[in-house]
Phi, psi and omega in degrees: 000136181283169180287345177267002176059032181297133178301142174278169181304305185251126183290153182277159184242123185287156174063027187065016178306151175286130172302143182250173170296133186248019185295309178292325178295316178295322182297311180294327179293327180287324178294322175305315183289323176297314178303308179298327175290315178300315185297324178290318187293325181264006177047046189286340178261007171280133185234146192219144169292148183299136181296333174275008178067010174292151177273142173212170183288138188225155175213125175243127182229152176221161176233133179311116187302131182293155178277135186260059163251031176166188176266161177286142178251183184291338174297318179298308181311324183293315173299312173311317186299334181292319171298316182300315185294321185289320182300308187295323180296309183295328175291329173295332176281004176085023178264158167276119192246139167234123186239090178266171193204104178252178181236135186257134178223003179299150167102196180277330191314301187297314190291318183297324176292319180299316178295328177291318175300321182291322175297324177289327169301310176303319188278322189239354180110164183299328182243019167066037185284341186267001185280141171232152190298322180288351185302144183290143178289158174296327185197145174218119180238098183287148176268122183240155179254140186238157184239161183192178180289146185278130178254114189285001186259343179266152179268132171281118186247118180250147183228147182250358189275349189295317182302313180290329183281332183287113179283330192078014187250147185268336192247145178294326180296332176298317188292323178293332173299314178296335173281355177092015173282129179299140184306319184285358175259348196292324184307331190286349184272006172284342169266112186306332180292334180293330169305316184299338187245354182266295197280322176299320175297319174306313184293318178300319187292319181295317184287318179300327179291337179273355184076025182300136175282047191268139171276081185299344173300338180263009179282149182202165170250156178274183181084175183286003174290339174249097187295339178285317181293324172307313178302322187293310181294324175291324176295321178299315190280324172298324181284326177289325182284327187276353185294152182310322176248096192301141177265345170250130179225172187230124180169180182285131179199153174279133179216164170291136189212133177259110178294330176293311187283334181070038187198158174307149180243094183272180186311311193280357181262009199251140170271335170216147175099024181298139187083347176286129185249196181272130170257119189264126175243176162255118171282116188260127176270102177270108185286123180287123188281070180309316182296320179298321182293307182301319184290346189253117173307149179304319190284346181259355184275158168295153184245147172234118186047054174070004174253125181310138180299134178068020185308308187292324173303327189253010174299154179297327181294315183289314180296321176300318185294316181298324186039050167083011180290150168287136178258141183221139162269126189252123176245149176258127182229148167275350189237064172317326196290336180283000186296336174303339179261017190285130176242353174180187168225161182244154171222165169272120193300325189262001184274143175287130180238170164218171172248121190240145184282130176241172181299169168061034179046050182241160167233135184236148180260119178201185179275160182294335180293319180288326175302318181295321172306306185297327187293337183257012181238020174075013179274341185252159186296328179236127180301124175076014175252129187242115174255104181267115178273327181199158178244141182213166171256163172302332175298325176297348179261345189297131181087355178295123180284145176221159170255108186274126182292143177069003177293151182280006181241138172279349175210139170222180197233158176274124183233157180281150176214137182296324196270358183293135181250139177289340181270001181218132177067211183259001184086346174254126181239122178282135196246122179240086191282347173292333184227020178228116180297324179289322186288325186286313181293329180291328177291326178299319175299318181285333168294310184295323185233054185296322177297310185298330175265002176061038170248151167273135179309331178292336171283350185234305194298321188286002174260001183246144354283157178305142175275131183296137176229334180227144181248125180243151179279350183244344181233015182062195181273356168224079187293321176302312183297313187293323176298314181297322180296314184299324185259011173051050176277136188247330183200179181297342182285346181284065200282328180286318183294313185299316175298332175286313174307315183299306173310312184298312190282326174293315187285320171303325175287312185295308184284324192242351184290154177220137185297131176262349188219166169086192185286346178253021181308135181087347186271157171297153178299318182301324180270335177280330191304312184293323186292314188279330178300309187300313180303326182293309188294317173299327172284009183053032173257353180201172182210161167278141180224137174230156176201164177295151186290340173198192184296134171225126178242130180285174183288340179273357174092015175270143177281120192277162180230194169248131182238159173244102189222163173280135177195169175281136181211147172289123189274045180307150182085351178291130197314306188293324181282328179289326175295321181292322182287328179285332161302306173305324173296311178306337178260358185262137174284120181247007178053041177147140184293323182304317173298313178301317174299322177292321171302313184290328177289320173305311183291342177291319190262332192286133178239211189295148187228125177294127186249001185233157174206171189272319179214174182131208174254152169152197176262149189266152169302121182300331184260347182216063191303348170297350182254139172266143175278135187284167200289337183270345179254349166276002188234040184258323187232009189292352173305321181297328176297324173315320190301323188242354194298321180298342179281336187262326181210161184249356183224180188295317180271000180079007175291332175259132184302152179262197187303324183265001178050042177276144177270150183298328178297332177275355175275073183282180182289326177296320182295315187289333180290321182289320177297309193261338186237016180054041171285172186282163189292126177307139184274131178057033175283147177277354179272127179299145181305322177302325177294319177293325174288333179289317179290326173294318181293324169308305183297307185304326180291311187279330190264144009278164179289141181279337188204131167245122179255133183206163173289150177309328190291351181265358178298322184295334185233280200302311189287328174292318173297318170309308182298313178310306180296323168303317177283341169286327186268330194238155169291161186307321185287009177237009172286147189299134181283334183198148174222116186247124184248149181229156178283174179292157180269112168276151184246108187058039183071010178230150182302134173292138182199130179286330179297319186276343184092350181270078187212147180210125178271167185300320176296321174299319183297311183301319182291320190274327190238354186081165182298305187285328166303313173310314178294315179303318179288320174300317180295318191282344189296331178141163190237331190270204186278341174291161184292144183263170189217112175276126181244138181296325188295318181299316183295313184298314184301320179302322178297308180302315181304305179301315177294314173298312180293333176295311185292319169305317172303312181301324186287318187292322177299317182294320175295327179289321179285342175278358178082018179279353182249154179299149167227194177094195190297153179283142176268178171310307188291330172303311179298325175298305177304320177298316180291324180291316178297323179285327179287320179297319176307311176293327174290319175292322178300316182292313181306310182294313185305326184268004184054035166271068196289332173291328170291322181293328180285320176299311187287313187291334181249288191293316181289329175296324180290323176294311178302313182293326174296316182299314179302307184291332180298319183272354178245346182231147176291154177293336177259004179094344183225127178291150181275183180294130174079007181263135174234130171240143187277331179097161186277147180264136188302320180288333175283335175292310179298320170306315181298303181303324176297312182296314176305325181291300187288319177299325173274000183296319177301331182271316181229071190296327184292315178295328174291322177303314172309311182295322196284316189264316182279318181282299183273359177055035169293144181285335178256161183293153174306335178299330183270002185283158176247156173311132183291136171261130182267148192285352186200161172285161184300122186279089183293335188291310180293325173294328168302307181299320182293321184295318182305311190286323171306312182292332188289316181288319179297300178304320170302303175312312189290320177302311179292325178285327174299321179294325179296313186297314180301313182303320181294321178294315177294331178273351179047043165207196188301148180309127185264143182291138175275181178295336182278350191249357184294168188284338185274143177304147177241166173243139183243140190240116182255131182258128182229148186238141180260356169214160178279159175295148187299325176299324185288315181300324173299301187306317186301317182298312181300312178302312182300327175300333184263007182267117181277109185300313175299316176275350178070032183216166180272159184276343182091358177255038182292324183292322176299320181289330175294317184289334177290332177278359178080022189250359192291341179269359179277111181303336190280339189296296190301323171295330183288315182291329181289329176292308181299316179299318172298320180293326182289326176297325177277316185256354191089179185295345177295343178287346167307321185282112184255022185289137177279129195281345187236161175284106181297322189287320185293319180302312181294315179298321181287338184252021182294326178290314180301314176305314179293317179301321182294336191250015186297327179301336186265016179066030186271135180234357186201132179240129177240159180232125187232128176287120180311310195288337179263005187273132177216148179294137179180208184299318185270343183229141182254177178294334169298323177294317179298318182286327178291317183287341184294327186265008175289143169228160178310122181083347187229078180288163167241173187213163175207129170273120182241000000 
């Protein structure tokens, strides 16, 4: 692939597929080239506010600007397509539409990649000529899953982008090659700035090739490389800070931190762990009873694997290192309120522990990982400094006595546990068997297998059974034991069941529990938890301890920790600000309750967010320029910048002046206040008042943004940040109108992943399928929050569909223009086709408006195709010429042209190039389809004729199905070759249909009785249906109750309108007008003549037999019966 990513003449086929003929693809791609050239020349996607300031309908949509460390893939394109389809629809509805597109370069990813390349160039040479495949990688950071206790107050956040990001490659230069960068150019990317000028133009080229309706005049890159955008971001942060209740604050807070980078590591700065937050624990200090150990000679102590208990702790080396410091084992718990129930603590016998010097003349035992976190949280004497006094294994701690704070025992023991993790918490687990299923079942195991686990019974048995500390309504006062019994858990190895029990017990205790002991006796657990935690900390029995919820790896390859440091942060979660943001959410369209629920949950837990870091790319805090603004904080209200960016600059980095020839230095805070916040006219501004007014007018016209489309993973951060910042910065009439979230995109039903090869870039898709077929498949992929699915087959089929339909439309329009089609009054079939097109147009309108683009595609293409197919079938002979005695009325010119027009316009949001060809080349419209308007139908939907048409189709289908079933039954009964039925004999037959104009009297009476029991207000039956039937004198009729049950079920599903069984059309007229069509469609049954007989006028005689009368008896209005004679 060339650096420009230009598509080759013949697209590649994945997975070794056999190449196909590409003539149709190339024909469609030529139409795309022509359309795009025209759009570029006519500037059809450039949108401007009315010069006179008048109000007119408008629509502004945005997509979260993509990060410019590579090219776009189909996952990006799927979300972008939601904006694109919406823009196409809203433009058709007569609105001035604006779809701007920017490029995000802020943060660590580009800088980290550039630094890696610099190191690789140093290691392997400028063109990596010294690289050999076996060379050791600079870094390999696997992503691992960790387990831990359930905190019912936390939301489990899962993310699906990791697989797509994982390339499976070790070196950055290999990744660059995979992105299509020539090897001889890769060394240039060791300069982070080079990325800013390389990938944005390629992205623009790719999106233009897709036919995106973007006003590219308004595009920009972020960071201080664009001084105009930089001034906007600085204005935003100054405004946030100077509010009466500042939204940007400075102070100590916990945050994910890279010690290697020396700065906070936020979501977009991470190679692994996006979305992982800070897990807050209460660190419990369990004092090691050293006097008990020291006072007992080694030879008199209990032994663990022939080693005296606490031998290492009381060794001369450790005692000398301690220098009289108090020694504590420190455990991390999410449930400080349960400390009253401690009976022991657990360690992992094979885990590495250390004794670390802590503050206040103390020493703590924990894992090295926990110690690193503690060192950056002010818990050790010097920040970031770890003084390790001794190393030990968990086995060295078994049997060691400790004093557990708030425990009902003066001394408890350290015991072994299988499930202790070195990657979670401190490696020390305090045990509360009354309310922890894991703790409870482990103690049961230790009692049963004391010798196997090398424990003494006296360390366990005196502490059982557990003492109740919390009363719950559903699990009693020993919740853990109850849950273990209910789930039939037998040992520590029942991990799945234990996880379930843990969740049940912890949630029951937190939400419904009441304290039975201690200072908070009688209080609900939710109320007692913070009080007990505060009491423990104030009593120097505990401390605040934090760590990442899971593995977080920075872009530089450092495993991150949690630090407590002074920093600038956004005060998300502050009560009054959160309430205002909740109000904004309540007024905003989310296109689904699931999305709304996700926003609400995020607002419930989201708190302070570090908004600054020390290095990377970005804009600097205006009042503290040693800090950069992090990437999720400079991307919250930039949508407003789009409204004026084209006035300011004409290229991405702002180095070329825009329409108004303004200098970046003149874009002061006062100027931005005037443009965006209706502030006073700036004094002494170099910008003319008329230009300031023009920019304000542009903003006032297009803002607020009406729609923002994003992947669902951004609800937890970016989208919620966007809401927060809009409520802080703008009045309510400028808050976002709608946000639509979608799931991730699967490729052929599997996750996209570069490492597995199941991956497709946007460039690859356009090369292989063309723009419109790609868009067609993206529309078909799905619409909800669940993962969507892009299918190769759908895209391949779309090429054939679009090409074939193009040729058919060209042919039909040519025939219409040549006078070869019928004109004049509409026939019954014409009116059916017109009604169907009208209904489909209404349905497509509703689908597009609801952003249900798969449904819009179904209506606009598939349903319209089906309607056209039915119309052609009833009006034209299948072989092109009518047979002897057959009459076809032919296609109506006006309806053919209307159909092509509808197909063109309805599909234009999805397949605009194809529609452009039909609109301008085939239908000869003088202006682009981009200027077209949503079709106006000449009449309302004629539901009566549609019901009649469906009646005829059902009649034909049911008759065929019934005859085929009868034939199969006859053949089966004879157990031989299929015998011909009367309808299949060589002689032509007549089919006689019997229709009815009224329902049987007993049905009408039963229906009236049933209706009398229906409560219109409640929308439900009273349950007295049998009484009503009996009162009507129908109790003895066996036909009645099955009929009543059927009608009742229909009413409950469809509502009271189902009581009305009136046929909306004249059945006799409908049958008569379609006699030729019915006969033709039943020709396979050897039918040569069709008769229609009214049930009510039927009498036995010369023309009708008793069999006719019997058949006719079953006919009901809208449900005819038949007989072949």
